[in-house]
C-alpha positions as CSV (number, residue, x, y, z in Angstrom):
1,M,-8.1,8.0,20.5
2,N,-8.9,4.5,19.4
3,V,-8.4,2.9,16.0
4,S,-11.4,3.1,13.8
5,R,-13.4,-0.1,13.5
6,D,-13.1,0.3,9.7
7,H,-9.3,0.3,9.9
8,T,-7.2,-2.6,8.7
9,P,-3.4,-2.6,8.9
10,V,-1.6,-1.0,6.0
11,P,0.6,-3.4,4.1
12,W,3.6,-1.1,4.4
13,D,6.1,-3.5,2.9
14,A,4.1,-3.2,-0.4
15,I,4.1,0.6,-0.4
16,D,6.9,2.8,-1.6
17,T,5.0,6.1,-2.1
18,V,2.5,7.9,0.2
19,L,0.2,10.7,-1.1
20,L,-1.2,12.9,1.6
21,D,-4.0,15.5,1.3
22,M,-3.3,18.6,3.3
23,D,-6.5,20.2,4.8
24,G,-8.3,17.7,7.0
25,T,-5.7,15.0,6.4
26,L,-2.3,16.4,7.7
27,L,-3.8,19.6,9.1
28,D,-6.7,20.1,11.4
29,L,-9.7,21.2,9.2
30,N,-10.9,23.5,12.1
31,Y,-8.8,26.3,10.6
32,D,-10.7,26.2,7.2
33,N,-14.0,25.5,8.8
34,Q,-13.7,28.6,11.1
35,I,-13.0,30.8,8.1
36,F,-15.8,29.5,5.8
37,S,-18.3,28.9,8.6
38,H,-17.7,32.0,10.7
39,L,-15.2,34.6,9.5
40,L,-16.4,34.8,5.9
41,P,-20.2,34.9,6.6
42,N,-19.7,37.6,9.2
43,A,-17.5,39.7,6.9
44,F,-19.8,39.1,3.9
45,A,-22.9,40.1,5.9
46,K,-21.2,43.3,7.1
47,H,-19.8,44.2,3.7
48,H,-23.1,43.7,1.9
49,E,-25.4,44.9,4.8
50,L,-27.1,41.5,5.1
51,T,-28.2,39.6,8.1
52,L,-25.8,36.8,9.2
53,A,-28.5,34.2,8.3
54,A,-28.9,35.6,4.8
55,A,-25.2,35.8,4.2
56,S,-24.6,32.3,5.4
57,Q,-27.5,31.0,3.2
58,Q,-26.1,32.7,0.1
59,L,-22.6,31.5,0.7
60,G,-23.7,28.0,1.6
61,D,-25.8,27.7,-1.5
62,H,-23.0,28.9,-3.7
63,M,-20.5,26.6,-2.1
64,A,-22.8,23.6,-2.8
65,K,-23.1,24.7,-6.4
66,V,-19.3,24.8,-7.0
67,S,-18.3,22.0,-4.7
68,G,-15.7,19.7,-6.3
69,T,-14.7,22.3,-9.0
70,M,-11.5,24.3,-9.2
71,D,-13.4,27.5,-8.3
72,F,-14.4,26.0,-4.9
73,Y,-10.7,25.8,-4.0
74,R,-9.5,29.1,-5.5
75,L,-9.1,32.0,-3.1
76,D,-9.2,34.5,-5.9
77,Y,-12.6,33.2,-7.0
78,W,-14.1,33.8,-3.5
79,R,-12.4,37.3,-3.4
80,D,-14.1,38.2,-6.7
81,L,-17.5,36.7,-5.7
82,T,-17.7,38.3,-2.3
83,G,-15.8,41.5,-2.8
84,L,-13.7,40.6,0.3
85,D,-10.0,40.2,1.0
86,I,-10.1,36.4,1.4
87,L,-6.4,36.1,1.8
88,A,-6.6,38.6,4.8
89,L,-9.3,36.5,6.4
90,H,-7.0,33.4,6.1
91,E,-4.2,35.4,7.6
92,Q,-6.5,36.5,10.4
93,A,-7.0,32.9,11.5
94,A,-3.5,31.7,11.0
95,N,-3.1,31.0,14.7
96,L,-5.5,28.0,14.2
97,I,-3.2,26.3,11.7
98,C,-1.9,23.1,13.2
99,F,-1.2,19.4,12.5
100,L,-3.7,16.8,13.3
101,P,-2.5,14.7,16.3
102,S,0.7,12.8,15.5
103,A,0.6,13.8,11.8
104,E,3.9,15.6,12.2
105,G,5.4,12.5,13.7
106,F,4.0,10.4,10.9
107,L,5.8,12.5,8.3
108,R,9.0,12.0,10.2
109,T,8.4,8.2,10.4
110,L,7.7,8.0,6.7
111,S,11.0,9.7,5.9
112,E,12.9,7.4,8.4
113,H,11.4,4.4,6.6
114,G,12.4,5.6,3.1
115,K,8.9,6.2,1.8
116,R,8.6,8.8,-0.9
117,T,6.0,11.3,0.5
118,L,4.0,13.8,-1.5
119,I,1.4,16.4,-0.4
120,V,-1.3,16.3,-3.0
121,T,-3.9,19.0,-2.4
122,N,-6.8,20.9,-4.1
123,A,-5.8,24.0,-2.1
124,D,-4.3,26.7,-4.3
125,R,-0.8,28.0,-3.9
126,Q,-1.9,31.1,-1.9
127,S,-3.6,28.9,0.7
128,F,-0.7,26.5,0.8
129,A,1.9,29.3,1.2
130,I,0.2,30.4,4.5
131,K,0.3,26.9,6.0
132,D,3.8,26.3,4.7
133,R,5.0,29.4,6.4
134,V,3.5,28.4,9.7
135,L,4.3,24.7,9.7
136,R,7.2,24.4,7.2
137,L,5.5,21.6,5.3
138,S,7.7,21.7,2.1
139,P,10.9,20.5,3.8
140,R,9.0,17.5,5.4
141,V,8.1,15.9,2.1
142,N,9.6,15.1,-1.3
143,H,7.1,17.1,-3.4
144,V,4.1,19.4,-2.9
145,I,1.5,19.2,-5.7
146,S,-1.5,21.5,-6.0
147,S,-4.3,20.5,-8.5
148,H,-4.1,24.2,-9.6
149,D,-0.7,23.4,-11.1
150,L,-2.7,21.4,-13.7
151,G,-6.0,23.2,-13.5
152,I,-8.0,19.9,-12.8
153,P,-9.2,18.9,-9.3
154,K,-8.4,15.6,-7.7
155,E,-12.0,14.6,-8.3
156,D,-11.2,14.2,-12.0
157,N,-9.6,11.1,-13.5
158,A,-7.4,13.3,-15.7
159,F,-5.6,14.6,-12.5
160,W,-4.5,11.1,-11.6
161,V,-3.3,10.3,-15.1
162,W,-1.2,13.4,-15.0
163,L,0.1,12.9,-11.5
164,T,1.2,9.3,-12.0
165,E,3.0,10.2,-15.3
166,Q,4.5,13.5,-14.0
167,Y,5.9,11.9,-10.8
168,D,6.5,8.4,-12.0
169,L,4.1,6.8,-9.5
170,N,3.2,3.1,-9.5
171,P,-0.5,2.9,-8.5
172,S,-0.1,-0.6,-7.1
173,T,2.5,0.5,-4.6
174,T,1.0,3.8,-3.6
175,L,-1.1,4.8,-0.6
176,F,-3.4,7.8,-0.7
177,V,-4.8,9.4,2.4
178,D,-7.6,12.0,2.2
179,D,-10.6,13.1,4.2
180,T,-13.0,13.5,1.3
181,P,-14.9,10.4,0.1
182,R,-15.4,11.7,-3.5
183,V,-11.7,12.3,-3.9
184,L,-10.9,8.9,-2.5
185,R,-13.3,7.3,-4.9
186,A,-11.7,9.1,-7.8
187,A,-8.3,7.8,-6.8
188,E,-9.6,4.2,-6.4
189,T,-11.4,4.4,-9.8
190,F,-8.2,5.4,-11.4
191,G,-6.4,2.5,-9.8
192,I,-4.6,3.7,-6.7
193,A,-4.4,0.4,-4.8
194,H,-4.3,1.6,-1.2
195,T,-6.5,4.4,0.2
196,L,-7.3,5.5,3.7
197,A,-9.8,8.1,5.0
198,V,-9.2,10.4,8.0
199,A,-12.2,9.8,10.3
200,Q,-11.9,13.1,12.2
201,P,-10.5,15.8,10.0
202,D,-11.8,18.6,12.3
203,Q,-10.8,18.0,15.9
204,Q,-13.5,20.3,17.1
205,R,-16.2,18.2,15.5
206,P,-17.2,14.6,15.9
207,P,-15.7,11.8,13.8
208,R,-17.4,11.2,10.5
209,D,-19.2,8.0,9.5
210,M,-17.1,6.6,6.8
211,Q,-19.7,3.9,6.0
212,G,-17.3,1.1,5.8
213,R,-14.5,2.9,3.9
214,P,-11.0,2.0,5.2
215,S,-10.3,4.8,7.7
216,F,-8.3,5.6,10.9
217,D,-8.7,7.9,13.9
218,H,-5.2,8.7,14.8
219,Y,-1.8,8.8,13.1
220,A,-0.2,7.1,16.1
221,Q,-1.7,3.8,14.9
222,L,0.0,4.2,11.5
223,I,3.3,5.1,13.2
224,A,3.0,1.9,15.3
225,E,2.4,-0.2,12.2
226,L,5.6,1.2,10.6
227,A,7.7,0.6,13.7
């Protein structure tokens, strides 16, 4: 894959800490998309004796309603709402859990260059545990932070205040990588100096239009910059 036209080289000499989202940033979002676009609607339709179209419409409307809130990211919330074993659905698709191309190598390169690396995710600890078991994420980074540890999503400025204080981060020397524009905007508004968007979080879907936001297509480019 080629470098995104919206990508400019990262000033690595000025960065000591790298914050990385998990789903759609380090990991291929295809796993989560398959669950919420296919497995969940089918199970919901069967459980409640709905057509697939009706089930998909109900779930889609509710997802839009709670998008960006803690409930959106909480597996127990979706369990209670749907009456389904959401954790079991996630386990059912666990074979789809994988790194985005070269993301695993990028984590190794960051460690070799002495960059403090933190996974900073809105996923709850149940969701993280499944992916950690499959890919052994925890040993690859210095810390893993879930917004559920605080109870405030990354979209909220209070999360960034807490994160920088709790982990002694200097916003001017921190790079944050994510695939969600509203989360990147929140980090930038708070004062995180360097941000990057992942252009193709789901390898089974086309790259997103980042509308001029600094972005990249492939971790191999970031690895080359660090070399």
